OpenMM code with the backbone's topology and positions (N, CA, C; nanometers):
from openmm import Vec3, app, unit

residues = "MET LYS ASP PHE VAL HIS VAL GLY THR ASN SER TYR ILE ALA VAL ASP ASP ILE GLU THR VAL SER PRO PRO GLU SER ALA PRO ILE LYS ARG LEU VAL SER THR ALA LYS ASP GLU ASP ARG CYS VAL GLU LEU THR TYR GLY ARG ARG THR LYS SER VAL ILE THR LEU GLN SER GLY LYS ILE VAL LEU SER SER THR LEU PRO GLN THR ILE ILE GLN ARG ILE ALA GLU LYS LYS CYS ASP".split()
positions = [
    Vec3(-1.4518, 2.0790, 1.1050),
    Vec3(-1.4070, 1.9997, 0.9964),
    Vec3(-1.3005, 1.8715, 1.0743),
    Vec3(-1.2903, 1.7669, 1.0537),
    Vec3(-1.2403, 1.6555, 1.1132),
    Vec3(-1.0977, 1.6273, 1.0828),
    Vec3(-0.9891, 1.6509, 1.1823),
    Vec3(-0.8480, 1.6300, 1.1132),
    Vec3(-0.8440, 1.4531, 1.1290),
    Vec3(-0.7274, 1.4080, 0.9980),
    Vec3(-0.7353, 1.2725, 0.9915),
    Vec3(-0.5707, 1.2500, 0.9989),
    Vec3(-0.5465, 1.1721, 1.0193),
    Vec3(-0.3861, 1.1213, 1.0460),
    Vec3(-0.3851, 0.9884, 0.9533),
    Vec3(-0.2622, 1.0328, 0.8937),
    Vec3(-0.2382, 0.8826, 0.8034),
    Vec3(-0.1676, 0.7867, 0.8756),
    Vec3(-0.2095, 0.6574, 0.8648),
    Vec3(-0.1731, 0.5156, 0.9271),
    Vec3(-0.0962, 0.4531, 0.8522),
    Vec3(-0.0920, 0.4847, 0.7380),
    Vec3(0.0244, 0.3837, 0.6368),
    Vec3(-0.1030, 0.3413, 0.5114),
    Vec3(0.0010, 0.2937, 0.4080),
    Vec3(-0.0944, 0.2644, 0.2943),
    Vec3(-0.2106, 0.3468, 0.2295),
    Vec3(-0.2098, 0.4860, 0.2435),
    Vec3(-0.3321, 0.5317, 0.1792),
    Vec3(-0.4494, 0.5307, 0.2737),
    Vec3(-0.4259, 0.5135, 0.4067),
    Vec3(-0.5103, 0.4971, 0.4897),
    Vec3(-0.5014, 0.5908, 0.6004),
    Vec3(-0.6411, 0.6675, 0.6346),
    Vec3(-0.6328, 0.7521, 0.7356),
    Vec3(-0.7385, 0.7229, 0.8559),
    Vec3(-0.7421, 0.7741, 0.9669),
    Vec3(-0.8267, 0.7820, 1.0749),
    Vec3(-0.8309, 0.8997, 1.1406),
    Vec3(-0.9624, 0.9445, 1.1618),
    Vec3(-1.0236, 1.0815, 1.2282),
    Vec3(-0.9333, 1.0844, 1.3608),
    Vec3(-0.8636, 1.2032, 1.3932),
    Vec3(-0.7639, 1.2281, 1.5032),
    Vec3(-0.8860, 1.1714, 1.6439),
    Vec3(-0.9506, 1.2565, 1.6310),
    Vec3(-1.0619, 1.2492, 1.7355),
    Vec3(-1.1383, 1.0914, 1.7830),
    Vec3(-1.1241, 0.9966, 1.6862),
    Vec3(-1.1604, 0.8830, 1.7275),
    Vec3(-1.0639, 0.8023, 1.7806),
    Vec3(-0.9427, 0.8359, 1.7964),
    Vec3(-0.8490, 0.7612, 1.8472),
    Vec3(-0.7975, 0.7466, 2.0023),
    Vec3(-0.8142, 0.6496, 2.0468),
    Vec3(-0.8300, 0.6192, 2.1822),
    Vec3(-0.6552, 0.6084, 2.2347),
    Vec3(-0.6138, 0.4908, 2.1814),
    Vec3(-0.4623, 0.4455, 2.2181),
    Vec3(-0.3686, 0.4115, 2.0728),
    Vec3(-0.2612, 0.4109, 2.0997),
    Vec3(-0.1894, 0.3461, 1.9673),
    Vec3(-0.0497, 0.2913, 2.0223),
    Vec3(-0.0854, 0.1479, 2.0694),
    Vec3(0.0211, 0.0690, 2.1135),
    Vec3(0.1062, -0.0191, 1.9833),
    Vec3(0.2528, -0.0208, 2.0327),
    Vec3(0.2831, -0.1718, 1.9660),
    Vec3(0.2147, -0.2901, 1.9927),
    Vec3(0.2464, -0.3950, 1.9268),
    Vec3(0.1252, -0.5390, 1.9130),
    Vec3(0.2044, -0.6342, 2.0001),
    Vec3(0.3210, -0.6133, 2.0360),
    Vec3(0.4324, -0.7184, 2.1105),
    Vec3(0.3353, -0.7576, 2.2362),
    Vec3(0.3291, -0.6918, 2.3266),
    Vec3(0.2574, -0.7278, 2.4749),
    Vec3(0.1546, -0.8343, 2.4487),
    Vec3(0.1348, -0.9078, 2.5492),
    Vec3(0.0207, -1.0196, 2.5741),
    Vec3(-0.0944, -0.9910, 2.5967),
    Vec3(-0.1221, -0.8464, 2.6582),
    Vec3(-0.2721, -0.7961, 2.6613),
    Vec3(-0.3084, -0.7574, 2.5230),
    Vec3(-0.2324, -0.6852, 2.4585),
    Vec3(-0.2163, -0.6340, 2.3093),
    Vec3(-0.2795, -0.7595, 2.2639),
    Vec3(-0.1829, -0.8370, 2.2384),
    Vec3(-0.2167, -0.9816, 2.1596),
    Vec3(-0.3530, -1.0103, 2.1717),
    Vec3(-0.4026, -1.0347, 2.3003),
    Vec3(-0.5592, -1.0791, 2.3656),
    Vec3(-0.6493, -0.9878, 2.2928),
    Vec3(-0.6241, -0.8414, 2.3201),
    Vec3(-0.7259, -0.7577, 2.2510),
    Vec3(-0.7514, -0.7612, 2.1236),
    Vec3(-0.6464, -0.7923, 2.0589),
    Vec3(-0.6400, -0.7949, 1.8888),
    Vec3(-0.7383, -0.9479, 1.8711),
    Vec3(-0.6974, -1.0545, 1.9212),
    Vec3(-0.7672, -1.1515, 1.9057),
    Vec3(-0.9037, -1.1641, 1.9497),
    Vec3(-0.9515, -1.1234, 2.0447),
    Vec3(-1.0957, -1.1044, 2.0950),
    Vec3(-1.1547, -0.9983, 1.9805),
    Vec3(-1.0791, -0.8812, 1.9359),
    Vec3(-1.1638, -0.7760, 1.8495),
    Vec3(-1.1497, -0.8785, 1.7108),
    Vec3(-1.0781, -0.9786, 1.6388),
    Vec3(-1.0712, -1.0370, 1.5444),
    Vec3(-1.1987, -1.1335, 1.5535),
    Vec3(-1.2398, -1.2260, 1.6826),
    Vec3(-1.3181, -1.2865, 1.6733),
    Vec3(-1.4829, -1.2333, 1.6913),
    Vec3(-1.4427, -1.1143, 1.7290),
    Vec3(-1.6042, -1.0038, 1.7553),
    Vec3(-1.6345, -0.9389, 1.6092),
    Vec3(-1.5444, -0.9507, 1.5026),
    Vec3(-1.5500, -0.8641, 1.4107),
    Vec3(-1.5190, -0.7200, 1.4255),
    Vec3(-1.4763, -0.7039, 1.5000),
    Vec3(-1.4152, -0.5437, 1.5609),
    Vec3(-1.2946, -0.5075, 1.5041),
    Vec3(-1.2374, -0.5873, 1.4115),
    Vec3(-1.0761, -0.5552, 1.3816),
    Vec3(-1.0739, -0.5238, 1.2183),
    Vec3(-0.9896, -0.4030, 1.1936),
    Vec3(-0.9901, -0.3793, 1.0658),
    Vec3(-0.8349, -0.3739, 1.0552),
    Vec3(-0.8040, -0.4324, 0.9669),
    Vec3(-0.6378, -0.4649, 0.8922),
    Vec3(-0.6230, -0.3751, 0.7756),
    Vec3(-0.5389, -0.2495, 0.8209),
    Vec3(-0.4946, -0.1750, 0.7494),
    Vec3(-0.3407, -0.2126, 0.7070),
    Vec3(-0.2953, -0.3086, 0.7127),
    Vec3(-0.1357, -0.3375, 0.7066),
    Vec3(-0.1054, -0.3820, 0.5287),
    Vec3(-0.1945, -0.4208, 0.4688),
    Vec3(-0.2017, -0.4791, 0.3320),
    Vec3(-0.0808, -0.5938, 0.2938),
    Vec3(-0.0935, -0.6750, 0.3976),
    Vec3(0.0209, -0.7892, 0.3988),
    Vec3(0.1674, -0.7621, 0.4556),
    Vec3(0.1798, -0.6334, 0.5099),
    Vec3(0.2956, -0.6090, 0.5739),
    Vec3(0.2821, -0.6302, 0.7424),
    Vec3(0.3705, -0.6684, 0.7966),
    Vec3(0.4050, -0.6423, 0.9189),
    Vec3(0.3002, -0.5933, 1.0342),
    Vec3(0.2439, -0.5966, 1.1027),
    Vec3(0.1778, -0.5010, 1.1957),
    Vec3(0.2749, -0.4374, 1.3292),
    Vec3(0.2734, -0.3339, 1.3011),
    Vec3(0.3726, -0.2484, 1.3946),
    Vec3(0.2803, -0.1671, 1.4891),
    Vec3(0.1530, -0.1376, 1.4517),
    Vec3(0.0840, -0.0240, 1.5510),
    Vec3(-0.0601, -0.1287, 1.5718),
    Vec3(-0.1246, -0.1145, 1.6786),
    Vec3(-0.2353, -0.1324, 1.7408),
    Vec3(-0.3209, 0.0057, 1.7798),
    Vec3(-0.4116, 0.0300, 1.7055),
    Vec3(-0.4911, 0.1784, 1.7226),
    Vec3(-0.6260, 0.1372, 1.8011),
    Vec3(-0.6587, 0.2039, 1.9237),
    Vec3(-0.7839, 0.1420, 1.9480),
    Vec3(-0.8616, 0.2646, 1.9175),
    Vec3(-1.0024, 0.2738, 1.8929),
    Vec3(-1.0828, 0.3687, 1.8840),
    Vec3(-1.1947, 0.3777, 1.9740),
    Vec3(-1.2356, 0.4814, 1.9781),
    Vec3(-1.3496, 0.5031, 2.0940),
    Vec3(-1.4821, 0.4173, 2.0587),
    Vec3(-1.4897, 0.3720, 1.9425),
    Vec3(-1.6234, 0.3318, 1.9148),
    Vec3(-1.6026, 0.1369, 1.9548),
    Vec3(-1.4674, 0.1030, 2.0016),
    Vec3(-1.4199, -0.0264, 2.0552),
    Vec3(-1.3760, -0.0721, 1.9281),
    Vec3(-1.3631, -0.0490, 1.8353),
    Vec3(-1.3102, -0.1247, 1.7299),
    Vec3(-1.1289, -0.0891, 1.7179),
    Vec3(-1.0640, -0.1944, 1.6662),
    Vec3(-0.9288, -0.2062, 1.6509),
    Vec3(-0.8640, -0.1988, 1.5370),
    Vec3(-0.7326, -0.1112, 1.4924),
    Vec3(-0.7157, -0.0966, 1.3790),
    Vec3(-0.5631, -0.1336, 1.3774),
    Vec3(-0.5144, -0.2416, 1.2791),
    Vec3(-0.3853, -0.2761, 1.2863),
    Vec3(-0.3342, -0.2029, 1.1830),
    Vec3(-0.1889, -0.1510, 1.1879),
    Vec3(-0.1407, -0.0185, 1.1072),
    Vec3(-0.0035, -0.0930, 1.0890),
    Vec3(0.0437, -0.0971, 0.9717),
    Vec3(0.2096, -0.1035, 0.9477),
    Vec3(0.3047, -0.0090, 0.9777),
    Vec3(0.2440, 0.0990, 1.0112),
    Vec3(0.3467, 0.2310, 1.0721),
    Vec3(0.3436, 0.2155, 1.2366),
    Vec3(0.4902, 0.2629, 1.2520),
    Vec3(0.5059, 0.2108, 1.3734),
    Vec3(0.4434, 0.3640, 1.4840),
    Vec3(0.4129, 0.3108, 1.5792),
    Vec3(0.3147, 0.3755, 1.6845),
    Vec3(0.4118, 0.5429, 1.6766),
    Vec3(0.5544, 0.5313, 1.6836),
    Vec3(0.5806, 0.6455, 1.7415),
    Vec3(0.5722, 0.7745, 1.6361),
    Vec3(0.5655, 0.7145, 1.5143),
    Vec3(0.5180, 0.8060, 1.3608),
    Vec3(0.3839, 0.8240, 1.3803),
    Vec3(0.3009, 0.7511, 1.4087),
    Vec3(0.1555, 0.7690, 1.3868),
    Vec3(0.1632, 0.9200, 1.5555),
    Vec3(0.1866, 0.8789, 1.6533),
    Vec3(0.1926, 0.9900, 1.7331),
    Vec3(0.2510, 1.1146, 1.7016),
    Vec3(0.3636, 1.1238, 1.6261),
    Vec3(0.4185, 1.2386, 1.5996),
    Vec3(0.3328, 1.2942, 1.4847),
    Vec3(0.2938, 1.2442, 1.3875),
    Vec3(0.2043, 1.2776, 1.3106),
    Vec3(0.0450, 1.3478, 1.3605),
    Vec3(0.0195, 1.3025, 1.4538),
    Vec3(-0.1127, 1.3735, 1.5420),
    Vec3(-0.0476, 1.4816, 1.5983),
    Vec3(0.0333, 1.4753, 1.6432),
    Vec3(0.1043, 1.5814, 1.7481),
    Vec3(0.1359, 1.7119, 1.6428),
    Vec3(0.1579, 1.6446, 1.5356),
    Vec3(0.1744, 1.7796, 1.4158),
    Vec3(0.0734, 1.8015, 1.4102),
    Vec3(-0.0391, 1.7723, 1.3715),
    Vec3(-0.1807, 1.8065, 1.3400),
    Vec3(-0.2249, 1.9100, 1.4622),
    Vec3(-0.1661, 1.8730, 1.6004),
    Vec3(-0.2511, 1.9548, 1.6881),
    Vec3(-0.1977, 2.0900, 1.6854),
    Vec3(-0.0624, 2.1041, 1.6146),
    Vec3(0.0181, 2.2143, 1.6495),
    Vec3(-0.0353, 2.2932, 1.5165),
    Vec3(-0.1227, 2.2487, 1.4222),
    Vec3(-0.1422, 2.3323, 1.2770),
    Vec3(-0.2531, 2.4104, 1.3087),
] * unit.nanometer
topology = app.Topology()
chain = topology.addChain("A")
for resn in residues:
    res = topology.addResidue(resn, chain)
    for name in ("N", "CA", "C"):
        topology.addAtom(name, app.Element.getBySymbol(name[0]), res)
């Protein structure tokens, strides 16, 4: 059975699919998001809120979340301990 992590606004991602969780402020991350949007590889799960996390998946897709990266990482760590 796969473990899922809550990434905000009733949205979940399989923990094993996550490659990185980053804040959106740096120029390289902004370019990554821009490229993913141009190539239809970006999934926005912010529901109109400000983007606080950029999650890259092993499939190459990018997920935008309104949850802080530290919160997502903490939730993943709690799943690993269960």
